[in-house]
Every structure is written in C-alpha cells, then in structure tokens.
N, C-alpha and C positions, 0 to 999 in steps of 0.2 A: 562554777560556771566557766565554759570556756570562750574567748573571743569571738564574736562572729566576724563574719566576712559581710563587709559594708557594699552592698552594690550599688554603682556610680552609672548604672544604665541609664542614659539618655542625657547624661552630663556634660562632664571632662571626663577623658580615661584618666585614671591615677592607677591603671594595670602598673605600673614601672614600680610603684614607690609602695601599695597595698601588701607587696609581701615581708617588704621590710617596716612595716610598720605593724603589722599582725606580729611578728617575729619577737616586737618591743613590747606589745601588749600582751604577749604567752609569756615573757620573759618574768613581767612587772605582775603579773594576776596573785599569784599567788601571795604574794607578799602585802598587795594592796588590801586584798579582800580578806585578809588578816589582820590589817590595820582596822580597818572599814568596822569591821566586827567585834574587836576587840583591843582595841587601843594600842596593838602590839604590832609586829612587822616579821616579813620572812628572815632578816638577818640579826642573826644573834650578837649580844656584845665579845663575843671571845673573837667574831670574825673582824671586827675593827681594828686588832693588833695583832702583827702576822711576821713572821723571821720571814727574809727575802735574801735569798741569795743571786746568783748572775746568770745561773740557770737558767730562773723564773723570774727575772728583772721587766722583761718585756711585757709580761704575762700579767705579774701582780702588781705592777706599778704605773708602766707608760700605758698600758689600756686599761686597766682599772681607773687612770687619770683622767679619763673623758666621760666619766662617770662622778668621779667624787674626787675633791683633793688628796692628795699621797701626802705627808709628812714622812719625811724618811729620816731615822734615829741612826747616824753612823757611830760606832760604840767598839769596845771590845772590853775583855774579861779584866785584865790587867789594870784598864780605867776608871781611877778611884771616882774622879768626876761624872764619869760617865753610868754610876750606878747608883749616883743619887740623881741626874736627869731622865736615866729612863724610866723609874717606875712615876716621877711627874709628868710624863710627857703621857705615859698610858693611862695615868687617872683622868688628866687633862681630856684623854681622846676619848674616852665613856661619857666623861661629863658632857662634851660636844653631840653624843646622841646621834652617829651617823652622819655630822653636817664636813667632817674627815678622817679618814682612817690613819692608821700608823705603822711603818712599816719598818723594821726592825733588821739594821745589817751590821753582823758581825765584818771590821773592818781585815782580820787576819783571815778569815776564810775566805774574804769577797774583795784581794787587792785591787782586781781590774777595777771594782766599781770605785775604789777610792781614788785611783788617779784619773778614772774620768771625769770625776768629779771637781777634782784639782784639788783633795782636799790635804791640809797640812798639819794639821791635829787635830784631834779629836777630846769632847764628844762634838759631832757637827751635825746641824740640823737645816734640812733643805726642802723644797715641796717642790710636787710635779701638779702641774694644774693645768688639764688638756694639751699634755706630752712638751709642757714647758718646765724646763727646771726655774727652779729660783731659791737661791739661796737666804735662807731666813737669820742664823743666827750659829754663831759659833764659841764653844765652851758653856759654862755652868749660866744662866742668866739667873735676876730674879722672878719668881714663877708670876708675878703679877707683868712683868716685862712678856715673859711668855704669851700670858695670856691674852697680852694685846696684841702682840704679832698674827697668832692663830685667829683671833678674833676679824684682823684687818685680813688675813688670810682665805678664810670665809666670804668674807663680804664681796674680794676680789672675784672669788669664784660663782659667785651669783649672781654679781652685778654684770660681769663681763662675759662670762661663760652659760650663763642657767644651769650650773649647776649647784643643787640645792641640797646633795646629799644624801645618803639612806637611810629607808626609815629603820628601824632597830625594834625586835622584839625581845623586852626583858626577861621572858621566861623563856625561852627556847633553848637555851642550854639547859635548864634544869629538867626540860620535860626531855629532852634527848639523851641525859645520862638516867632518865626514868623510863627510856623507854617508849614515853607518849607520843604518838605523832601527833602533830600541830592540825587543828582541825582547820577546816576550808569551807563554811558554811556556804547554801546559795547567797546569791545576793538580794538584794531586796530593789535592783536598779532594772532588772529586767523589764518592764514594761516601757520605763521612757526609754531606755535603749534601743527596743521594738520599734517604737516612735519615731524615734531617731532616725533609724533606718529606712522605714516604709516614708519619713518624708525625704529622703535622700532621692529613695526613687519616685517619686511624686515629681521633682524638682526642685521640692519647697526649700530651699535651703534655710529660709531664715527660721521654718518650723525644727530643722536639723540639730541648728544654733540652738538653737532655746532648749531643744531637750537636754542638750548637751550640757547646759551651763546650769541644769536645773539637778542633774545628777551632780556635777563640780562644787555646786556651791553647798551642798551638803558634806560629800567627800571629793574635797579637793585635789589627790593626791588619785583617783580613779583612773587606771590606766587606758580602759578602754573608753571613756570618754575623754577624755585628754587627747589621745589619738584621734578620736571622732572630729572632737572642736575645729582642731587644728586643721585636718583633712576640708571641715564644710565650710571653714573663715576662707579657706585658700580657692576654694569652689565660687562661693558666693564672689572672692574678688576679682578672677577670673573670666567670670561670665560675661561681665558685663564690656569685658574690652576688645578692642580692634586690634587682632594680633599684628595685623600691618600697621597700622600705626605705631604701636605701642614697638616694635623692635626698628622701623625708623627713628621712634626717638633716642631711644638707647642706642644706636649706634651713632647718632648723631651728637649726643649727650654724654661722652662717657664718663663724667664727673657729678654726672646729675643725679642725688641720690633717688629722687622719687622715679626719673626714666629708668634706671638701673633697677630697682624691685621690682616695677612691675613687669620688666623683661622676664628678672627670675621666677614671680608667680610664674609666666608662661613657661618658662622653662620644666619648672619642676611639674607642674599641672600636666607639661606633654612629654614628661618620664624622664626627662636630661634631666637626672638629680647633679650631676659633678658640674654641669654648663652652669646650674644657678649658684653653688655653691660658692664656683670660683669665680662667678660674675661681683657676687658681692663682698667676697672676700678682697677683689681686686677693687673694690668703687670705696671698703674702708680705708685702705692702703692709700687711696689719694683724695678721701675727704678728712674735716677735722671738726671736732664739736659737735654740736645737735643732729647735722647733716648724717656723722659719722657713725654716732648713737644711735641715729635710727635705721640705719643699715644694719648695724650690726643686731641691733632688735630683731631684725624680722629677720635676719639669717639663724637665730636661734630659734624663730618659731617655725621654720625650713627643716631644724633638725626636728624638731618634734614629730614633724609631719612622715618624716624617713622613719625616724626614731634611733637612740645611741648606739642601740647593738652595730647598726651598719657600717662597715670597715668606712664607706662613704662620709658618713657623719665624723668618724673618730679623725679620720686625716684633714677635713676639712678643720675639725675645731685647731688640732693644730698649725693649719694653716692661720686662721685669723689669730691665734697667741702670738705668732713670731710677728705678725703685722702689728699687733698693737702695744708689746712689748718692745 
C-alpha cells in the first residue's frame, strides 16, 4: 500500500507542505507496515551500531540525530578501557531497541573529529540530539551509571524534541543472510484512510480527525495516519481563524505564546514553513515554564506536518536545540 495524495480542495491550501509530508510517509511506510503486521520493523539490529569516519560524520551522525539520538563512542585499538566499554555500549544499544544508535569513531583514523569535540582522553562518550552535541562521560564507568545516563538521554530526546527512536526488526539480519526479502503485506486500514480522505474532500475535518485516530488507536506508528492527523488538526485550527486579527495580535504581542502559536499555524497552512518554524523558535527563546513548553510542543506538532526528512525540519530542530540547551 502506497501513501495516497490527500486532497485539500475547498479547505486550506497545504500544497507547499504536502510533498514533504508524503516523502516522510513513503520513507516510513515499509517499516511501519512490517511493524503493523509482524511486530517487527524495517531497521535491522546491525544498523543500530555503526562505524563512522570524518567523511560520513555529517550524514551518519548530524543528519541522523534529527531522527534518533546518536551516541558516539570515541575509542582506539590500543586503549584497554575502550575494549571493555565498547562491547557494553553495543549491548546496551541493542537492548534499547532503537531508542538511540551507537556511532563508533576510531580516534587514530579520525584525529579531526577528536579535536573538534575537544577530547583529551579516551574512551570518551558524547551524544548528538537534533544536531546538538552533549558530553555524556569519559573513561570506563559502572554499567548502572551508564544505563542511567542513556535513559536520561532518551527521556530528553523524547520530551524536548519528539524523537522516539527507530523501530527494529529482530529478524532482518537473519532474513538478509538467507536472501529472503522482508514481506510487506497490504494493510487493513485502507477503508479508514479512504474515509479520512473523503471527509477532507467534503470539509468534514472532525470526521477526518476521528478516522485517523481510529487507525492510530490500533497502530500508533502508522505513518500515513500520523501525517494525516497532523494535517487535519492543523486545518481544523486555522479554519475558524480571522487571519488579519491573528496577524495583528502576533505583531502586537511578540512574547504572547498563544498569539505566536496561532500565527505559526497560519504560516504553515499558507505554505510559509520556515516562517512558522522561525516564529516558534524565537518564541521559545523569549518564554519560560509552561508557556515555553506549550510553544515547543506545537513546534514538534508542526514538524510532524512537514516531515522529519525535510531539511527545514532538521534546521529548525537544530535551532530549537540551541535555544533549549
């Protein structure tokens, strides 16, 4: 089953964000369908632990960190503590089952990366979340302490950036070795998804929202339903707005979270993606407490509308990280 093009005719023009959203759905479709039917996912366990060099660091660590936290293990062959810590980190990564990935960097072969991170001794362990580097610990540490540190990392990634990790197919490596392609059976949700699209065409946003929620109640990771729900909820929010009044309120109250959130919804619905993201990042910068959290949550919701693969989302996640940390 391929993600369908959702018609927005007669409602609000989301043409500027639909393409990015559909790209997200296509990227996640195979993994989600496998998870829905077999309890597995498209990412193999072997993909959770990777060797990284300077040439691939931007792609394998920085870009990947906009989807899932990346833990970096700086090590060397001659380092005895590294030989003790490395297998432990690999085991904990596999146990975490996709909540983070482990990137192993040989410092002898990648001196520039060692210098960029300011590493004075190894083993040294860092994390990168939404493009932001965070030191975790240096030297060999007790397993329980490492577990607690990684748990805190996962919690921060989920709560502040909406990064819930990757789904993992425990049988993927076995199937690959055997030459057996992973099955991708048709999904059972076609009728509900068709109903949601029909409701959107008819302007019945409440019906579309409910149809998508019905799918997600059974399969919380379904990419097309997540995308559709985010779009339908955005449409429902902006439908009743007076654009002129919303713009005036936002211009007159730059620190008012409610005014800026409403204006960001209008920005995104009108195709002004970067304006919407920039507005909310700026509002996070000048607010605190519950107000800041409300703005951050709406920004994460708008990321869902556009899609994690869109470079504007990756850029905004990095900007958000800089503001929060």
